[in-house]
KEKE-3310 file (N, C-alpha, C; in steps of 0.2 Angstrom, whole numbers, plus 5000, padded with zeros to 4 digits):
npx = (5004:5002:5013:5007:4991:4984:4975:4961:4957:4958:4951:4943:4934:4939:4947:4961:4966:4964:4972:4984:4984:4983:4995:5004:5001:5005:5019:5024:5032:5022:5024:5023:5021:5017:5005:4997:4995:4990:4978:4971:4970:4963:4952:4940:4933:4933:4943:4951:4966:4978:4996:4998:4985:4983:4994:4989:4977:4983:4990:4980:4974:4984:4995:5012:5021:5031:5030:5038:5039:5025:5024:5034:5028:5015:5020:5026:5015:5008:5017:5016:5003:4992:4987:4982:4990:4986:4989:4986:4986:5000:5007:5000:4996:4986:4981:4973:4962:4955:4961:4957:4954:4949:4942:4943:4934:4939:4936:4937:4943:4937:4946:4944:4944:4934:4927:4924:4911:4915:4909:4906:4916:4924:4938:4941:4951:4966:4982:4997:5011:5028:5042:5049:5042:5027:5010:5006:4995:4980:4975:4961:4957:4944:4940:4931:4920:4911:4895:4891:4878:4872:4869)
npy = (4994:5012:5024:5035:5041:5055:5067:5075:5088:5101:5108:5121:5123:5132:5130:5133:5137:5125:5115:5120:5118:5104:5100:5105:5098:5085:5087:5092:5105:5119:5123:5133:5126:5113:5118:5122:5111:5102:5109:5108:5094:5090:5099:5095:5085:5067:5058:5050:5050:5050:5054:5061:5065:5074:5083:5088:5095:5104:5112:5117:5125:5135:5133:5133:5119:5105:5089:5080:5086:5085:5071:5069:5076:5069:5057:5061:5065:5053:5046:5052:5049:5056:5053:5039:5026:5017:5003:4998:4986:4986:4996:5007:5019:5025:5039:5041:5051:5048:5041:5031:5014:5004:4997:4994:4996:4994:5001:4993:4999:5012:5016:5020:5022:5017:5018:5005:5002:5001:4991:4981:4972:4959:4952:4938:4929:4932:4931:4923:4932:4932:4926:4939:4950:4960:4962:4976:4982:4977:4977:4977:4976:4975:4971:4978:4975:4980:4973:4959:4961:4953:4940)
npz = (5000:4998:5005:5011:5010:5001:5009:5005:5011:5014:5004:4995:4985:4976:4962:4959:4971:4978:4971:4974:4988:4988:4982:4991:5003:5000:4999:4988:4979:4974:4959:4944:4933:4938:4945:4934:4927:4936:4939:4926:4927:4939:4939:4933:4939:4943:4931:4917:4910:4897:4895:4883:4880:4891:4888:4876:4880:4888:4879:4871:4881:4881:4890:4893:4891:4890:4882:4889:4902:4905:4907:4917:4927:4929:4933:4945:4952:4953:4961:4974:4977:4972:4960:4951:4942:4928:4918:4901:4889:4889:4882:4883:4894:4907:4917:4932:4940:4951:4965:4973:4979:4966:4951:4933:4917:4900:4885:4871:4855:4857:4865:4879:4896:4910:4926:4937:4948:4965:4972:4963:4959:4965:4972:4978:4982:4987:4980:4985:4989:4983:4992:5002:4996:4996:4992:4983:4977:4968:4952:4941:4925:4915:4899:4886:4872:4857:4856:4846:4835:4826:4830)
capx = (5000:5005:5015:5002:4986:4983:4968:4959:4953:4958:4948:4937:4930:4942:4952:4968:4968:4963:4978:4990:4984:4984:5002:5008:4999:5009:5026:5027:5032:5017:5027:5019:5019:5013:4999:4993:4993:4985:4971:4968:4969:4958:4947:4935:4931:4937:4944:4956:4970:4985:5000:4997:4979:4984:4998:4984:4973:4987:4992:4974:4974:4990:5000:5018:5024:5034:5027:5042:5036:5019:5026:5037:5023:5011:5024:5027:5008:5007:5022:5014:4996:4987:4985:4983:4992:4983:4992:4982:4990:5007:5009:4996:4995:4981:4982:4966:4962:4952:4966:4955:4954:4943:4944:4941:4932:4943:4932:4941:4940:4936:4952:4941:4944:4928:4927:4919:4909:4919:4905:4904:4921:4926:4943:4940:4956:4973:4988:5003:5017:5034:5046:5052:5038:5021:5006:5005:4988:4977:4971:4957:4954:4939:4940:4924:4920:4904:4891:4889:4870:4869:4867)
capy = (5000:5018:5026:5039:5043:5062:5069:5082:5091:5109:5110:5126:5124:5136:5125:5135:5136:5117:5112:5122:5114:5097:5099:5106:5092:5079:5088:5095:5113:5121:5127:5136:5120:5108:5121:5123:5104:5100:5113:5104:5087:5090:5104:5093:5079:5061:5056:5046:5054:5048:5060:5064:5069:5080:5088:5092:5099:5110:5116:5121:5130:5139:5131:5131:5114:5100:5082:5077:5089:5082:5064:5069:5078:5064:5052:5064:5065:5046:5044:5055:5047:5061:5050:5031:5024:5011:5001:4995:4984:4987:5002:5013:5021:5031:5042:5041:5056:5045:5037:5026:5007:5003:4993:4998:4993:4997:5000:4993:5003:5019:5017:5023:5018:5018:5015:5000:5004:4997:4985:4977:4968:4956:4948:4934:4925:4935:4926:4923:4935:4928:4928:4946:4955:4961:4965:4984:4983:4973:4981:4973:4979:4971:4973:4977:4977:4981:4967:4958:4961:4948:4933)
capz = (5000:4998:5011:5014:5005:5002:5012:5001:5017:5014:4998:4997:4979:4971:4959:4959:4979:4980:4968:4978:4994:4987:4981:4998:5008:4999:4999:4981:4978:4969:4953:4939:4928:4942:4946:4928:4925:4942:4938:4921:4929:4944:4939:4930:4943:4941:4924:4915:4904:4895:4895:4877:4881:4895:4884:4871:4884:4891:4873:4870:4886:4881:4895:4889:4894:4885:4883:4894:4908:4907:4909:4924:4932:4930:4938:4952:4956:4955:4967:4980:4978:4969:4954:4950:4935:4925:4912:4897:4883:4890:4878:4884:4902:4909:4924:4935:4946:4957:4967:4978:4976:4961:4945:4927:4910:4895:4880:4865:4849:4859:4870:4884:4902:4914:4932:4939:4955:4970:4975:4958:4958:4971:4972:4984:4985:4986:4979:4990:4986:4984:4998:5002:4993:4998:4987:4983:4975:4963:4947:4937:4919:4911:4892:4883:4864:4855:4856:4839:4835:4821:4832)
cpx = (5004:5007:5010:4997:4984:4976:4966:4954:4952:4955:4943:4933:4933:4948:4959:4971:4968:4969:4984:4990:4985:4992:5006:5007:5003:5017:5029:5026:5027:5020:5022:5016:5015:5006:4994:4991:4989:4978:4968:4966:4963:4952:4940:4932:4935:4937:4950:4960:4976:4989:4999:4990:4979:4989:4993:4980:4977:4989:4986:4972:4979:4994:5006:5022:5026:5030:5031:5040:5030:5020:5029:5032:5018:5014:5025:5020:5006:5011:5019:5006:4991:4984:4986:4985:4989:4985:4987:4986:4997:5010:5006:4995:4991:4983:4975:4966:4958:4957:4964:4955:4948:4946:4941:4938:4937:4939:4936:4938:4939:4942:4950:4942:4938:4929:4922:4917:4913:4915:4904:4910:4924:4932:4943:4946:4963:4978:4993:5009:5023:5038:5050:5048:5031:5016:5004:4997:4986:4973:4968:4955:4950:4939:4933:4925:4912:4901:4890:4881:4868:4868:4860)
cpy = (5006:5020:5031:5041:5051:5063:5076:5085:5098:5112:5115:5127:5128:5132:5127:5134:5128:5114:5114:5118:5107:5095:5100:5100:5086:5080:5091:5102:5114:5126:5129:5130:5115:5111:5121:5116:5101:5103:5109:5097:5087:5094:5101:5086:5073:5059:5052:5049:5050:5055:5064:5068:5075:5085:5092:5097:5106:5115:5120:5126:5135:5139:5129:5126:5109:5093:5079:5080:5086:5075:5064:5071:5073:5058:5055:5064:5058:5044:5046:5053:5051:5057:5042:5030:5017:5009:4997:4993:4984:4993:5008:5014:5026:5033:5043:5046:5054:5039:5031:5019:5006:5000:4997:4993:4997:4995:5000:4997:5010:5021:5022:5019:5021:5015:5010:5002:4999:4991:4980:4971:4965:4951:4944:4930:4929:4930:4927:4926:4931:4931:4935:4951:4955:4964:4972:4985:4978:4977:4976:4977:4974:4974:4972:4978:4977:4974:4965:4957:4956:4941:4932)
cpz = (5000:5005:5015:5008:5006:5005:5008:5006:5016:5008:4999:4990:4974:4968:4960:4967:4980:4977:4972:4985:4994:4986:4988:5003:5006:4998:4993:4981:4972:4963:4948:4935:4932:4943:4940:4926:4930:4941:4932:4923:4933:4944:4936:4933:4941:4934:4923:4909:4903:4895:4889:4877:4885:4892:4879:4874:4886:4885:4871:4875:4886:4887:4892:4893:4888:4887:4889:4901:4910:4910:4916:4929:4934:4935:4945:4956:4958:4961:4974:4981:4976:4963:4954:4943:4934:4918:4908:4891:4884:4887:4880:4892:4903:4916:4927:4941:4952:4960:4972:4975:4972:4955:4939:4921:4906:4889:4873:4859:4851:4863:4875:4890:4907:4920:4933:4946:4959:4972:4969:4956:4964:4969:4978:4986:4982:4985:4984:4987:4988:4990:4997:4998:4997:4992:4988:4982:4969:4958:4942:4931:4915:4904:4889:4875:4863:4854:4848:4839:4830:4823:4832)
residu = (UNK:UNK:UNK:UNK:UNK:UNK:UNK:UNK:UNK:UNK:UNK:UNK:UNK:UNK:UNK:UNK:UNK:UNK:UNK:UNK:UNK:UNK:UNK:UNK:UNK:UNK:UNK:UNK:UNK:UNK:UNK:UNK:UNK:UNK:UNK:UNK:UNK:UNK:UNK:UNK:UNK:UNK:UNK:UNK:UNK:UNK:UNK:UNK:UNK:UNK:UNK:UNK:UNK:UNK:UNK:UNK:UNK:UNK:UNK:UNK:UNK:UNK:UNK:UNK:UNK:UNK:UNK:UNK:UNK:UNK:UNK:UNK:UNK:UNK:UNK:UNK:UNK:UNK:UNK:UNK:UNK:UNK:UNK:UNK:UNK:UNK:UNK:UNK:UNK:UNK:UNK:UNK:UNK:UNK:UNK:UNK:UNK:UNK:UNK:UNK:UNK:UNK:UNK:UNK:UNK:UNK:UNK:UNK:UNK:UNK:UNK:UNK:UNK:UNK:UNK:UNK:UNK:UNK:UNK:UNK:UNK:UNK:UNK:UNK:UNK:UNK:UNK:UNK:UNK:UNK:UNK:UNK:UNK:UNK:UNK:UNK:UNK:UNK:UNK:UNK:UNK:UNK:UNK:UNK:UNK:UNK:UNK:UNK:UNK:UNK:UNK)
# end
């Protein structure tokens, strides 16, 4: 499990102030770039984004950041527990603003990640971790495709 889960307690509804509070609470300095990317990430509720999607949103919002900075910021936010990283297909990684324990549907063809309500998936038997390791978390990604209506 993560060393500490951020508590989003000091939030007052002002996205800029809330992002600054979130960053300070987890020990990250609220730089201009972190603030701008955090505002884009967290200002729209729970969502799933790739680095490329966030970079595109930042560019449209006239936020001057490189794709490398976007990747670095996403990984920093993940390390401190503000984001949850979800790997799909080994080549595509999404970052989830809902860092709580939950699972996902992946809609093939649409490349969309959707939360599965926490009560809908039950992992009833945990595997035994190899000697010297402990289970950090279990991620379940259920792949969906359009139903074939010709049957």
